[in-house]
SETI-64470 format. One record per atom (N, C-alpha, C): x, y, z. Coordinates in steps of 0.05 Angstrom, whole numbers, plus 5000, padded with zeros to 4 digits. Each point is the difference from the previous one (the first is absolute). Example, Ala and Ser with C-alpha at 12.3 -4.5 7.8 and 13.67 -1.06 7.14 Angstrom:
526448865156
498250245000
501850245000
499350214986
501650245001
498550225014
% end
This chain:
514854644918
498450105020
497550034990
497549845008
497450004981
498050235017
498350084979
497750185020
498749855018
499250215020
498249965018
497349974992
499049795014
497449834999
497850075023
499050205002
498050145021
497649734998
498950015026
497949825010
497750094976
499250254992
497750024981
501349904970
502050024991
500749914976
500049704997
501349945029
499449634993
497349905006
498250185006
497449895000
498750084968
501050234991
499150054973
500949764979
502649935009
501049754978
498449825003
499249885025
499149745004
496550034987
498450295005
497950074986
500049904968
502250134987
500350034976
500849704982
501649875018
501049654995
498949855002
498949814980
498249765010
502249774999
499749865028
501549825002
499649764991
497449994988
499349684990
501250054964
499650314994
501350024973
502949964997
501650105020
502649995005
500949745005
499149835013
500649755009
499449884975
498049974981
499449824981
501849964982
501850264998
502649954984
501749765004
499749875023
502049835012
498649735008
496950015006
498849855015
497049974982
499749704992
497549984993
497849955019
498150235001
498350025023
497649934993
498549935019
496449874998
498750175027
498150054988
497650155028
499149715013
500650055026
499449785019
498350145025
497650054998
498350165020
501350264997
500550105028
500150314995
503950044993
500849794996
503250014991
500049894974
503350074996
500949874975
501849775011
500649804987
502249795005
501649904975
501849915007
502149914980
502549895017
501649854977
502549915009
501650175012
501250015021
502450195007
501650024980
500950264994
502550074987
502149965009
500249995030
503050005013
500849785015
498649724997
500949715004
498249854986
500949784992
499049764987
497549895012
498049974992
497649855008
498349924977
498149755003
498249954986
497250085001
499550035031
497250125005
500050315004
498450184992
500250275002
500150035031
501650225011
499550095027
501150255001
500350144979
500250294994
497750144992
498850205031
497650144995
500550264996
498050154990
499650314999
497750065005
500050275022
497050085003
500750304984
498150024983
500650174980
499150285012
497650025017
498650245016
502450085021
501549865012
501950115013
502050034990
500749874979
503150024983
501849855016
499949775009
501749835021
499849724979
502549855008
501049784990
500849835027
499549734994
501449835021
500249754984
502049825010
500549694987
500149885030
497449795002
500349875022
501949754999
501649934978
502049874997
502750025011
500850264987
503250135012
499250135023
497450135005
499650215024
500450224988
501150114975
500650294994
497650134993
500550264997
497350155001
500450295006
498250214990
500350225003
498550214980
500950254987
498350174987
501249984972
499450204988
500950034970
503250035001
500550165024
503050055000
501749795007
499049825024
501649735002
499849854972
497649964983
500149814983
502450114977
499850284993
502050064977
503249955015
500550085026
502449965015
500849674993
498149825005
500949704999
499649954977
499150054980
499949864970
502050134984
501250235006
502550124990
502349985011
499249855025
502950095018
500950315007
498450155003
500550335003
499950135029
501450205002
499850175028
497150055005
499350095020
497650155002
499450284979
503250145002
499650194982
499750004973
501349824992
499849904970
496949854994
499049895013
497549914999
497750235002
500450235017
498350265000
499950154972
503449984995
500050174974
498449874974
500549735003
499049884972
496549995006
498850035025
497350005001
498950304994
501850155007
499150264999
499750094970
502249934986
500450024967
497249894994
499449775005
497649844994
497550145005
499550075023
497650165011
500050304990
502650154994
500050274994
499950145019
501649945019
500350165024
503150105001
499750275012
503350114997
500749995026
501949895003
501449985029
501250285008
499549995023
501450315010
503449975005
501450174994
503250005006
500550255009
501850005018
502150285008
501850064975
500650155001
502450154981
502849815004
500349915026
502449844999
499649654993
497249965001
499649774992
499349984964
499450224994
499950004969
502850004990
501750155015
502850014989
501449694999
499849865025
501349725003
498049834982
497850014994
498249854980
501350054968
500650284999
501350024969
502249924995
501849985027
502649894999
500149764989
498249805022
500049774993
498849924966
498350134997
498749994971
502550044983
501150185002
502349994983
502449804996
500649885028
501449815001
498949784987
497649934997
498649814989
499950044969
499950194989
500950134972
502749924989
501850075020
503149964996
500449694996
498849875013
500249714999
498949884977
498050084994
498849964972
501050064977
501350255007
502650114973
501849864997
501249895024
501949774999
499649784987
497849895005
499649734993
499750064967
499150184993
500050084968
502250014991
502450105012
502650094987
501349735003
499549855020
501849745000
499149824975
497850025000
498149824979
501150134965
500550205003
500950134972
503049864998
501550005020
502649935002
500349714990
498649845007
500249734997
498549904971
498250224991
499649964970
501450114980
501750155008
502050184985
501649774983
500650024971
501249834986
503549865015
500550305003
503349975002
500549925037
498850255014
500049955027
499349775014
497449954994
498449835013
501349644989
502349994988
499949744989
501749825020
501050035015
501249825020
497849965021
498250215002
497549915018
498449784985
499250024980
498949884980
500749725000
502950014996
501149714993
499849825034
500650155020
499649885021
497549875000
497850195002
497049835005
499549814971
501749994984
499149814979
501949695007
501750105018
501649715008
498349965025
498350125008
499249875031
497249944988
499350094982
497349844988
497750195003
500750295008
497350155000
498950064973
498049984997
498550044975
499550344998
499550114981
499450274998
497850145011
497649765001
496950085003
501050005038
501549795015
500150075027
502050245000
501850044989
501350295005
498550214997
498450054986
498050224991
498049975027
498649805008
498149995025
501350105019
502349865010
501450125024
502250235001
499650144972
500950254998
503250015006
500649774985
503150005004
501950234988
502150085014
502050194987
502349965000
502050164995
502550024999
500950255010
502250015017
501250295015
503249984988
500550184976
502549994987
502550035023
503049954995
501950055008
500650255014
498050234986
500650315005
499550035028
502050185016
499050105023
498150155001
498650164974
498150235007
498150034979
499749764984
498349944978
497050085011
499749855023
496850075008
499550295013
502150055015
500150315010
499750174976
501150004985
499850194979
497249984986
499349774988
497449954985
497950145019
499849885025
497550075021
500450324999
501950145005
500850265003
499350144979
499349904976
499150154978
496750034998
499149785016
496749985006
499450165024
501650155008
499150185025
500149875028
502349805004
499849845022
502850075011
500350165020
502550075016
501049805017
503150024998
501249765015
499149955030
499250195011
499749965031
497449834999
498450044980
497449824999
500649744996
501649934977
500849784990
501849845017
501350105023
501149905027
498249905017
498150215002
497749885016
498249774992
500149944975
499049774989
502049764994
502150005013
501949795000
501849964971
499250164982
501749984968
502650115004
500350195014
503050125003
501350085023
503249965002
501650055028
500650214999
500350215023
501750215000
502949945001
501750114986
503249995006
500450015024
502349915011
500750035027
501750275002
500250084975
502250295000
497750195000
497249944999
497850195002
499550134971
501649974982
500050144977
498449894978
497749895009
498349904973
499749695007
498349894985
498849715005
500849844972
499349745009
500449824978
498349755000
499649874981
498049784994
500349765021
497349915007
500949755022
500749754989
498349994974
500349764980
501250044978
502449794997
501650044980
500849744986
499549934974
500449784991
498949815005
497250005010
498849755009
497550004990
498949724996
497449934988
497950145024
498250164995
497950125019
497549805004
499249965024
497249905006
498650265015
497750094990
498750195014
498149895022
500150105028
498749885014
497150155006
498149924996
497250124998
498949965033
497850155003
498450015020
497249874995
498449925017
497249884991
498350214984
501150244995
498450184983
501150044971
502249764992
501850034982
501350244994
501250145022
501550224999
503149945007
501850094983
502449955012
500950095020
501449845016
500650105027
503150025008
501249834983
503049885000
501149854978
502449965002
501449804982
501849775006
499649774993
502149884998
502349944976
502850005009
501949954974
501649795003
500049874977
502249795002
502550064982
502049945011
502650094987
500649894973
500850074979
500449884977
503249974992
501750055021
503049965008
500949975020
501949985011
501649875027
498450235027
498750164993
499250205018
499349925021
500450055030
499349955024
497650185010
497849935014
498949795003
498949844973
499349794997
499549894967
497250135002
498049975020
497150125008
500250245017
498750204983
499950215019
496950174998
499150095022
497550085007
499850295007
498050134992
500150315004
500250025038
500750215007
499950065031
497450065007
499049965023
497450035006
499250335001
498150084990
499050314996
497350085014
499250134993
497050175008
497849794986
500949874979
498049844986
500049714998
503249915014
500649744998
501549935023
498449715017
500549885022
500949724996
502549974993
500749734991
499049765019
500050075027
498649765012
497249945001
498350174982
497450035001
499449914978
501949944977
499249954969
501249824991
498449874978
500649804988
499949964970
502249924990
500549954970
497849894983
498450084983
497949894982
497350035014
499450025025
497650005010
497550134987
501350214991
498250184983
498949794974
501449834992
498749854973
499349725015
500649955023
499549715005
497350035026
499150245002
498249965026
497149854988
499750044979
496949914993
500449694992
502249914992
500449715003
500549865020
501150175021
500649905029
496750005011
498250204998
497649945013
498449804994
500449904966
498549814990
500449745010
503049975000
501649765010
499449925030
500050275018
500350025026
502449925009
502150064990
502649905002
502150164982
502850045015
501950124988
502649864997
501150074983
502749874998
502350214999
501049945021
502550225005
502549885000
502150164980
502149954991
501650245009
503549934995
501350145006
500650234984
500149974981
501650234982
497850084976
500450234991
498250144977
499949844978
502449944994
499849804976
498149775001
500549855023
498649745010
496750094994
499250275011
497050024997
499550024973
501450184987
499550084971
499849724976
502349825010
499249764984
498049805007
499350105026
497849785010
497050124984
500250224998
497750154990
499749944964
502750004991
500249944974
499249724990
500549805019
499249734996
497049975013
498550135003
497649985010
499549965031
502050045014
500049985027
498950275016
497950154993
499250255001
499450155029
500749775021
499550105028
502449995016
502050074984
502449975013
501050305007
501250055021
501950295008
502149935014
501750234999
503149935014
500150225022
502349945018
499950205021
502450214996
500650094976
501250184992
503749975005
500049734999
503149965006
500749985031
498550125017
500549985031
498849805015
500949995027
498349785015
497250055007
498349844997
496550085000
499850125026
498150255003
499650095025
497249895013
499450055019
497249955009
498350154987
500350314994
498150164991
499649844966
501649884990
499649934970
497949755004
500949805024
497849815002
497650055009
499750235017
496950105005
498950134970
501150144983
499050014978
499149824980
501749825002
499249744980
498049835015
499350055027
498049865021
497350164990
500450264988
497550114997
498149894969
502549834988
499149914971
499749724998
501249855016
500349714994
498949875026
499649744998
498949835028
502549834999
501949954985
502449845002
502450114983
502749935009
501950144987
501849734995
501049984975
502149814988
502850085000
502249935015
502550134997
502149824988
500650124972
501949884984
502750185000
502149935012
502150165005
502049844983
502250104999
503049914987
500549745011
501049794991
501349755011
501950105010
501750185003
502450005010
500050115030
501749905015
501150105029
497950255009
500950184984
498950285007
496750034997
499149824982
496950064986
498849835024
501249765010
499049815013
499450175033
502450135006
499950125024
498250275005
499950144972
497750215002
497049885001
500249744993
497049875000
499349965031
502549905009
498949955032
499350175017
501250264989
499450265018
497050094985
499450004982
496950054986
498249845013
500449745002
497949815013
499450085025
502050125017
499450085029
498050184999
500850174982
497850284996
497249894994
499449814982
497449924991
498849885021
501349825018
499649865017
498850225022
501350235009
498850195020
497950144990
499850104968
498050094992
497049805000
500449785003
498249804993
499149984978
501849994982
498950014967
501449714989
498249804999
501049684990
501950034980
502549894997
502149974987
500849754997
500749994969
500849744991
503050044989
501549824994
502950034994
500649834972
500950074979
500949844979
503750015003
500649794999
502849985005
501149884964
501950214989
500449954971
502949824996
499649904985
502549794999
502450165000
500150214986
502150194998
499350254985
501950205006
499750244978
497550145020
498950214980
498150125013
497749974978
497550185010
497149924978
501250054974
500950304996
500350064971
501749784989
502049895008
501949804987
498149744998
498649935017
498149714997
498450004980
498550274993
497750054985
501050024973
502450094994
501450064973
500749634985
501049915028
501749774992
497449705000
497950035020
498449784999
497350084989
499150264998
497650044992
498250085025
496750134991
499150065023
498549725012
499649804988
498549755006
501849915022
502049975003
502249925018
500050145023
499750354998
500050195025
497149945010
497649974983
497549905011
499949785018
501349804994
500549735012
501150035024
502150195003
501750015025
498450145021
498250224980
498050165021
497649795012
499449844983
497749815013
501649815023
502649925002
500749885018
501550155022
499450235005
500750195019
499149835030
501950045014
499349905029
499150255022
498649895019
499850195022
502650135013
500050215013
502350135013
501649795019
498449855015
500749875022
501249714992
498749904980
500849754983
502950064990
500350224986
502350024994
502450085022
499750165022
501850005017
500449775011
498149835011
500849745002
502149834986
499050024973
501849804981
502550125002
500950254998
502650105003
501349965024
498749985020
500949915030
501149724995
498349844990
500649714995
502149964981
501150184984
501749964987
502650055012
499950225019
502350085015
501249815023
497449855009
500449865025
499149724995
501449805009
499549664996
497249965018
497249974986
497749935013
499849755009
501849824996
500649715009
500849995029
501850225009
501349995023
497750165020
500849945030
498250165018
501550284999
502650014997
501150315003
499750144978
499349864973
499150194977
496950074996
498549855021
497250115005
500050235015
501549945020
500050285021
501450194989
501649964983
501150264986
497950134973
498749804996
497450074978
498150195014
499249885023
497850155011
501350285013
502449965011
501050265008
500550244981
501249894973
499850164975
497550164994
497849855008
497150144989
498950105026
500949995022
498850225021
499250294990
501550134985
499750284994
497649984983
499749834982
498050004977
497049945013
500449815024
497649905016
498950275015
501850105015
500250205017
498650264990
500450074972
499250244987
497049934990
498649795003
497849924990
498350185027
498550144991
497550135017
497949885000
499049824985
497449894997
500349745017
498649955026
500549745010
499449764988
497950034984
499149774981
502049894984
501450204983
502349914982
501949905018
501150125021
502049975016
499649725015
497749855004
499649755014
500249854973
499250044978
500649794974
502649964995
501550215000
502550064996
501849715020
499750035028
500649885018
498849724993
497849894994
499249764993
501049864978
501150274980
501549824974
502249965005
501550135016
502649945011
500549705012
498350005018
499749775011
500049724989
497750074978
499449764980
502049944985
501550174991
502049924974
502449945016
500650075023
502549855011
499749835019
496749905005
499549795020
501050085028
499050215007
500750125025
497650035017
499450015026
498450035014
498950305002
497350044994
499750284992
501150285025
498749795027
500750145025
503150105007
501249814983
502850035008
500850214976
499050014976
500850224982
499450255013
497350015011
499150285014
501750115020
500749775019
502350055019
502550054994
501249974980
502350074992
499850254989
497950064987
499350284981
500150185026
498449965018
499450235024
502850025015
501549795006
502650055013
501850234983
500049934975
501950084985
499450274998
497250105001
499350294999
500050155022
499949855026
500350155026
497850095005
497249894997
498050195003
499250224982
501250064980
499950224985
497249994979
499549784997
497749974987
498449765005
497449985009
498549845013
499249854976
499949715007
499249764978
497549925008
498249884980
497449885011
500649725018
499050025014
499749755022
501250075025
501350234995
501450125024
498250105021
500649965023
497850035027
500450395003
497550104995
500750354999
497350055013
500750215015
497750155009
498350104985
498149964985
498350144980
496649945013
499550235005
497250075012
498549884978
497449845014
497849884982
498350244993
499050024976
498750214988
497049985011
499150235009
496949945009
498750064978
498649794986
498550004979
497450204998
498849915024
497150145004
500750325003
502350075017
500450284999
500850124973
501749864988
500850054971
497850054981
497849795005
497350044977
498950225012
499450105027
498850235005
501150234992
502250035005
501850294982
499750034974
500049774989
499850014969
497350074996
498149885012
496850084993
499550354996
501450025031
499950315004
501050204979
502349964995
501350214983
498749964968
499249644995
498649984978
497150204992
498649985020
497550135004
500750284995
501550145018
500850234998
500950154969
501549854988
500950024973
497850034982
497549885002
498149954982
498250265012
499650005027
497450175015
501850235017
500850274985
500950175015
498550115021
496849965003
498750125022
500849735025
501149794990
500849935027
502850015013
501450174986
502550035015
499950195026
498250215000
499350125028
499449835017
498049824995
498649835022
501649805007
502749854987
501749855007
502150165014
501050234989
501450175016
499750115028
497450055008
499250055025
500549765013
499549784995
500349755016
502349885005
501950044979
502649844997
502550134987
501350195011
501650085005
502749864980
500950034979
501949934982
501749865011
501850075024
501649815018
499149775005
497450005002
498749735011
500449794981
500650024974
500149844979
502649805004
500649825003
502349835009
501349964968
499249934982
500849994972
501550274989
502450004993
501450224998
498650174971
499349884984
499050064973
496750095002
498549845022
498050115008
499950315013
502049965020
500250275019
499950264979
502449944984
500950224975
497850064989
497949824986
498250054984
497450185016
499649845028
498150145012
501150305007
502450075005
500450265004
500250184975
500249894980
499350194970
496650005001
498849835007
497349984994
498450235022
501549955020
498850225024
500950274994
501850074988
501150254989
498550094977
499249874987
498950084975
496549894998
498850095019
497049835002
498949964973
500350194982
498250014982
502350044973
502349935001
501749934979
499149774980
500550034980
499949784984
502349834994
500549834988
502449825001
502450174989
499950124982
502550144993
501150155023
497750165016
501850165026
501349835019
498249745001
501349825022
502249884990
501349964976
502049874987
502250185008
500550205002
501150224999
501350025033
498649945019
500849945023
500849795013
500449784986
501049725007
502549914985
501649815004
502249954991
498849764980
502749874986
499049874971
499049715015
500549875023
498249755009
497350085003
499650265016
496750105002
499150024981
501450114978
498750034973
498949744986
501349835004
500149714990
497049885017
500150055016
497549935025
497650114989
499850315000
498250144990
499349944977
501149944978
499049954973
499149665004
500449865018
498849754991
497649985016
499550215021
497950065008
497450164991
501150144979
498250174979
499149784983
501449854988
499349794981
497749765012
500249945029
498249805008
497750135014
498049904997
496950115007
500449945032
499050115010
499349945034
499049755005
500849875016
498849675000
496850045016
499050245006
497349965015
498150174977
497049955004
498250174985
499750265013
498650144986
500450355008
498650005026
498049845006
498550115027
501049825028
502249864994
501549955019
502250065010
501350274982
502650095003
500750125030
497650115004
500050145032
500349765022
498349774997
500549825018
502949844999
501450024978
502149924995
502150145016
499650284995
502250155013
499550045030
497649965008
499549945029
501349775014
499449784982
501349775008
503649985000
501250104981
502850034998
501250165023
498650265006
500450165020
500449855029
497649885004
498949845024
503049765004
500249874982
501749785002
503150155000
500650174987
502950115003
500050145033
498250085005
500350205030
499049765025
498249874997
499149855020
500249694997
500549834975
500749784999
497249874996
497850114991
497649875006
499349764980
499549785014
500549704981
498050034977
497550125009
497849974977
500850104980
501750255002
500750204981
502349874988
501549795009
502049894988
498549804979
498149845006
499249844983
498750104976
498850245004
498850064980
502050134983
502650145007
501450134983
502049714986
500549855018
500849784981
499149884972
496649975004
498849994977
500350244976
500450235016
500150224978
502549984984
502349925011
502249964989
500249794988
498149755001
500149774979
498850084974
497550235003
499250074978
502050234988
501650095010
502050174981
501949824988
500849785015
501749804984
499149884980
497049934999
498949924979
499250134972
499650315008
499750194982
503150034985
502350005013
502250034983
501149774981
498349745018
500749784980
498249964981
497650184998
498650004977
497949775004
499549915023
498349775006
497350055011
498150104974
497650175012
498049785011
500349774996
498349825017
499749995021
503149975014
500950015023
499550275012
500050234988
499350275010
497049965011
498349954981
497049975008
499449795017
501949765008
499049855022
501150145027
502850085004
500650175019
497950225006
498850154979
498750175013
497849955013
498949774989
497149925013
501049945023
501749865007
501249895030
500350265011
501050214991
500950255016
497050105011
498250024981
497650095006
498449945020
500349725000
499149765021
501550105028
502250034998
501650035024
499350305016
499450204981
499250245015
497650085005
498249844995
497350055008
498950194988
497450105000
498050204989
501350275016
499650144979
501050305011
497850125014
500350225017
498550125015
497350074989
500450124976
497650114978
498649704997
501449774993
498449744994
498649935019
501450035026
498449935027
497850105002
500350274993
496850215007
497649934983
501349904969
498249964983
498549725008
501649765011
498849795006
498349995027
500450225016
498350105021
497650094992
500050194979
497750134989
498249834987
501349804988
498549794988
498249825020
501549945022
498449845019
497550165014
500050214996
498550135009
497750124976
500649854980
497450084982
501350214972
502250085007
501550204983
500849864975
502150184984
501249854973
502349825012
499449774988
502749815016
502250004970
502349925007
502850014986
499249764971
498649825014
499949854974
496549974993
499149934980
496950054986
499449705005
497249944993
499049754994
500649815027
501349814995
500549785018
500950125029
501950184996
500750075030
497950205017
497750114984
497950115011
498649825017
499549814986
498449755018
501549865023
502250004995
501749895021
499550215022
500350224998
500550265019
496949915013
497850064982
497350015011
499449725020
501149804993
499949715011
500950035026
502850125000
501250005025
498850165020
498450184989
499050245026
498249815014
% end
């Protein structure tokens, strides 16, 4: 349990921590107008789309649509929870977080567990390096080709065959058995009269979190003990389904390459790193979970699965592929000729492994190939079975464009009519999943209405004074788009709120929209804002046609600004000014000029006015 962060403390941290300075450790930033720009650290790109507003302490990427404040940046860059990010920033800012006596006690207990786990790493390491006790484990590492540098970097250790060596050693350092049990290091005896070590006569792989703290251990049996591989049970500091082995060592390489190599076992990942494949991680010997895939999605734009060549490995890869597809993280598949990644690297070297990575095939191509091996594509019955086998894979695809491409690929590869493939898939799914091309009752979006609503919330974000004006004329429930409706409610509820106050009242989708609007300049010049607001309200309430035409132009200006087409922005603004005609003030000025008063233009305009009179 972490300390409470009050609103005042949160604001104090924001004031003390410079977002530009913080982000510069991860992004090369350049000043661009009132913002700073750089290549986004969260996805691969060649043109900078990552923006920072130093004054507001906010960031936004127009490429991956992520954004937020310093807390969001630290959470995402370090894959931390909000509490962990808050503590990190509080320490940096010198702000002391408030904690109740219960929270202090719980935090102290967690800290003691971390210290116990760190002490266990040291103990296991000592046993590995002991001339006599660690010989069997060192011999095993030598046979497996693990060099001393890799063993040290990955902090490998050895658990002796004794039932209580670790229990006794850590007990002398002040760690009681109950605490060690809470850290997953020992078990309570069934008889209730003591504890015993969990790991015995095993090569030890410390499992570290993204702050390089040991949170658990994996143990490989050095005799015939079962199971051959044993992981720590889940504890207050270790969630197996959210943790990946070697991610702490691999994350920078993953970010740089925008790609993660996923293998099954700890030894596979370790060997990959030793041979220079430093963007490899393992799923802790268990089936990959959606939580693990989502963690990887934060770091990589693409995954490559390299599972064992046996039946169990291929079945695990099939399950993993479905998760990546559901998470919409592009995934490629490597089919090993035999064995596992560790064996291939040692037998054939890293270049052979890299060649296989370069030959990795997209998930659907792999699935089609495997189905074609099981059924004869030369016969009609075989092709029907291939299509039927691939129904779950195609049906799991939520992206309609990708789904349509899969259908087209199937039709072309097996010389089938595309409509026939779609009909077969639809009938097999019995209407559970819509397919591109199927007749569906989807309402046509009202683009003009959408433009009007977007313009209103955009202007209200930048001009708090307009929030009351719009709120009095247009209740939030009048907004048709749910995102604009939620943001309008937040804007009305906090007419004077800065962006941070607004973010706390809307969900994640609303926050993404808000951050996008914050970093986009309003599409109209200052003096026309009130007119645009009136046009938008008139159109939404009365469907006034002239207002629609003006709003359409304003929307085009907004799109041109987002695209960075300044020439188009200028052209459209001239067209917009012609359309709206003179303002009341300008009309008065012109009339005064015709009567001999000051005119809107000098020189030539004066002569024309006098001639016309």
